[in-house]
N, C-alpha and C positions, 0 to 999 in steps of 0.2 A: 822790541827791535826786530824780531822775526817777522811780525805782521807788517812792519814798515817796509822791510825788504821785499816781502811778497807783493805789497801794493805797488812799490816802485817797479818791480819786474813786470807786473800786470800792465801798468801804464806804458812801459817801454815796448812791450809786445804789441799793445794796441796802436801805439804811435807808428811802429814799423809796418803793421798791417794796413793802417790808413794811408801811409806813404806809398805802399805798394799798390793799393787800390787806386790812388790818385794817378800813379804812373800809367796804370792800365786804362783809365778812363779817357786818356787822350787818343785812344784808338777809336776812330770814327768809322764804323762799318757802313757800307753803302746800303741803300734800300733795295732789297731783293726784288720787290715788285717792279722796280724800274728796269729790270733785265728780263722780265717775263714777256715773251713775244714768240709767236709762231713764225718761223722763217723756213721757206721751202718745205712746208708741211711738218716741220719738227719744232718741238718746244725748246726755247732757250731758257736756261736756268742759271742763277748765280749760286755757286757753292762756296762754303767757308771751311777752311782748314785752320786748326789751332794746335800748337804743340804745348808741352808741359811747362816751358819757360816763358810763355806769353806771346810768342810770335804768332801772327795771323796772316793768312793769305786768302784772298777771294778770287775765284776762278770761274769763268763762264765757259759753257760748252760751245758758245759761238766762237769758232776759231781757236778753241782751247786757250783763250787769253787769260793770262795772269793780270787781273784788274787792279789788285792792291797787294802790297807786301809790307807789313808793319814790322820794323826792326828797331830795337832799343839802342840808344847811345850809351856812353860810359856813365851817365847819370841816371839811366833807367827810363829816359823819355823816349817814346816811340814816334817814329815818322814813317809815313808811307813812302817807300823809296823807288817805286816804279811809276812811270808816266802812264796815263790812260784817261778814260772818261767815266762819268758818273752814271751813265745809263746806256741802254742798248742802242737807242736811236742816234746818239752821238757817235757811237762806234760805227754804225751803218753809213754815216755820212762823213766820216773822218777823212781829213786830208792825208794823215799818216795812218794807214790801215794796219800796220804791223805791230802796234803797241802790244807787247806781252804775248804775242801769238805763237802758235805752232806753225812751222813753215815746211812746205813740201809741195809737190813730190820732190822738187830739187831746190834746196836752200841755196841762196846766192845766185850768181849769174851763169848763163850759158850763152856763149858768143853767137850772135846772129840768129839765136833761137833755133839752132839746128845741131843735131848730132847723129852719128852713124853707129848702129848697134847690130852686130852679126851681119854686116854687109847691107843693112837697110837704113836709109836716111829718114829721120823723123823731124818734122817741123813743128815748132812750138810758138806760142804767142810771143811777140816782141813788145813787151809792156814796159821796157826801160830803154827808151830811145830805140836803137836797132837790136837790142839784146833782150833775152829772157831773164826775168828776175823772180825768185821766190815762188815758183810754181805757176806763174802766169796770171791771167786776168781774174780767175777764181781759184786761187790756191787754197791750201788747207786753213789759212788764216781767216777765210770767210765762209767756211762750211759749218754746219751744225753737227757736232760730233755726238754720237750716242754716249751717255755718261752714266756712271754708277759711283756714288760715294761709298767707299768701302768702310771707312771709319772716320773719326774726327780729324785724322791726319793724312788721309789719302783719297784720291779720286782716280778712277780709271776711265779713259776715253777711248772709243773705238770708231773706226771709219773704214768703209770700203770705197777705195778710189778705183773707179771703173776703167776698164780698158779704153784707151785713147782719150781719157779725160785730160783736157788741156794739152793733148797731143802725145801723151806718154803711153807706151804699150804695156799691156798686162793689167789684170785685176789685182790690185794691191790691197791686202788686208792688214790694217794697222791697229796696233794697241799702244797707248801711251799711259804711263802711270806717273802721276804727280804725288809726291810725298813731302810733307813738312815734318821732318824728323825731330826727335828730342835732342839731337846734336846740332840743332839750328841750321839744318840743311834744307834747301829746296832742291829735292832730288827728282830728276826727270829721266825716265827710262822709256825707250822706244823699241818695239818689236814689229817686224813686217815680213809677210810672205807674199809671193807672186805666183801666178799660174803660167807666166811666160817671161823670158828675159826682159829686164827693164833696168832703169837707173834710179837710184834712191839716195837722197841726201837730206835727212830730216834735221831740223834744228829749232831752237827757241829764240824769241826775239824781244825779251824785255829790255826796256830803256830805263837805265838806273841813274839815280842821283842820290847819294848817301846823305846829303843835307836834307833830303825830302824832295819829292817831285815838285818841280817848278820853283825851287828855292835857290836859284842861282847857278853859276857856272860849275862845270865839272873839271875845268882846267887845273884846279888846285888839288884834285884827287891825285894820289900817287898810285902808279901802275907798275906791275912787273909782269912780263910775259916770258914763260919758260921756253924760249924759242931762239935759236941762233940764226935762223933763216926766215925769209918771207918770200911771197910770190909777187914780184912786181907786175904792174898792170899798164895797159895802154890808156889813152884818153877816155875810152869808154868803160874803164874799170874792169876790163877783161884781162886775165893773166896773159903775159907774153909767152909763157912756157918756161921761163927762167926761174930757177930757185937761187936767190941771191942772199949773201950774208948781210946781217944787220950791222956788222962791225963798222964803226966810224960813220954811221948814218943816223938820222933822227928816228929810224925804225928800231933802234936798239933799246929794248925795255928789259934786258936781262937782269938789271938791277932796278930797284924801285926809283921812280923819277916822276915828277909832276907831269901830268898829261899835257899841259899847255906850255911846258918849258921850251919845246922845239917845234911846236905845231905850225908856227909861221916861218919856219926856216926856208931858205931858198933852195928847195929840193924838189925836183920834178914830180916825184911820186905824190908828195903832199899837194902839189898844185893840181894834179889830176883828180884827186879825191876831195879837193877843197879842205884838206885836213886828213885825218886818219880814217881810212875805209878800206882796209887791206886784210889779207889772210896771212897769218904767221904759221910757220912749219914747226910744230911742237916737238920737243924732246919726248921720246917714248922709251922709257927705260925698263918697264916692267909689264907683266901680264895684268889684265883687268883694266884698271884706269890709272892715269898719271896726273900729277900736278900740272896745271896749265897756266894759271895766272893768279895774281893777287891785286886787290884794290884797297887802299886805305884813304878814308876821308879824315884828315888830321884833327879838325875841330871837334867832331862828334865822336871820333874813335871807331866809327863803324868800319868794319873790315870784311871783305869777302874773298874767299879763295875759290878757284874753279878747278874741278877735276873732271876728266873725261877719258874715254877710250878712243876718241877721234884724233886723226893726225893733224888737224888744223884748227885754228881759232881766228874768227873774224873780229877785229876790233874796229868799231865805228864810233866816232867821237861827236855825233850829233851835229854834223856840219850842215845838214839840210833843214834843220829846225830854224825857223825864221821869225818867230813871234806871232805868226798868224793862227796858231792853234791854241784854243782855250781848253784846258783840261779840267781835272777834278778840282773842286773848291774854287773854280773860276780863275785858276792860275794860268798865266801865259807861259808857253813853252818856247823859250827864246834860243838863239844860236848857241850851240854847245852847252846846253843845260842837261844833257843826258849822254850816257855811253852805253854801248851794247858789246857783249862778249858772247859770240855765237860759236859754239863747238860744232865742228863740221868736217867733211871732206873738202877738198880744195874747189874753188870756183872753176867752172868750165872743165872739170876733170874728164868728161866724156870725149872732149876734143884734144886731150893731152895724154897720150898713152903712158908717159913716164910718171904721171901723177897717180897717187893711190886710187885704185879702181872703185867706182860707185855702181858697178854692175851687180845686179842681183838675179840669180837663177832660181827656177822653181824648186830645186832640191835644197835650197839654202834658207836660212833665217837671218834677216837683218836685225842687228841689235846695236843700240847706241845708248850711252849714258852721259848725262851732264849733271854735275853736282855744284850748286852754289852754296858754299858753306860760310855762315856768318859768325863773327866773333867781335870782340872789342880790343882795340889797341890802346894801351895806356899812354 
């Protein structure tokens, strides 16, 4: 009888181990050699991060892009939940160049590509109609960062953004740390110093779909944003300077609600953005960092919470994806098949004195943190 129990126990353990191995085998890592290329005299490399629970992320030093992020559902099946491409050449020619990228020197928009700092006017590229977007024609999303893999779960990226690069004053020395923690967090920390006054607003631009990249609409994902106010925009998506309540508007995500429930409402702000593409003014209740948002995909149970020390969060609902982009595994990225949650200072802050300041002086150190924490909702 004792031997029978031991045999049954052995078979049960083997069955569990085989099931766990099967779950992990559906993680399909990209071919690292497809990312090996010299750009601007620097070597592009694809790095892999893995945590103790089985999450995997692949990150390239070209633009600091998160190329894949494998997250389990409630049954233990993994899906790659970020949009992107399978090789460096597709990233170089991509119609949507911000997939998974680090964004700077100024994330989001600056009206008319101009701002005044200490009495001097600076002119930037107008690469978004008449406005400046995400650092200009060659933002941090298209530079090759110096990279060092610290361990299996973290990678450090550094870059010197030179004085007047894309029109910004000051030599800006930047360090970014990506960590895939054992708490199932993709943790992103930014540090920067400058040798003369400048403006800085760094962020991250992963396009998420918790059904898996390219696997359908995100309108049935449920979203909560910890924000009682937002910053309305004009037709060019530049803030008007007003800070408006979300109460009794389709901009109210203070309680979990399906992203698509009100996206087609007859509401001028949604018409300007062709949907959601706005900055929310986050509740900031404590030192360090605060809870900013939560997203739940009901079918898979995949859940993400966002934490940050930033005052704002840009929620973008994939309104400009139009089916013309073919991504990883040959999947088509159609309208509203991804969302972005970009922790940030407010758009056009340099031209709005009452917005939180993005000015950085030589005696200061810029620090920003964004945590995407994954779990399972039952």
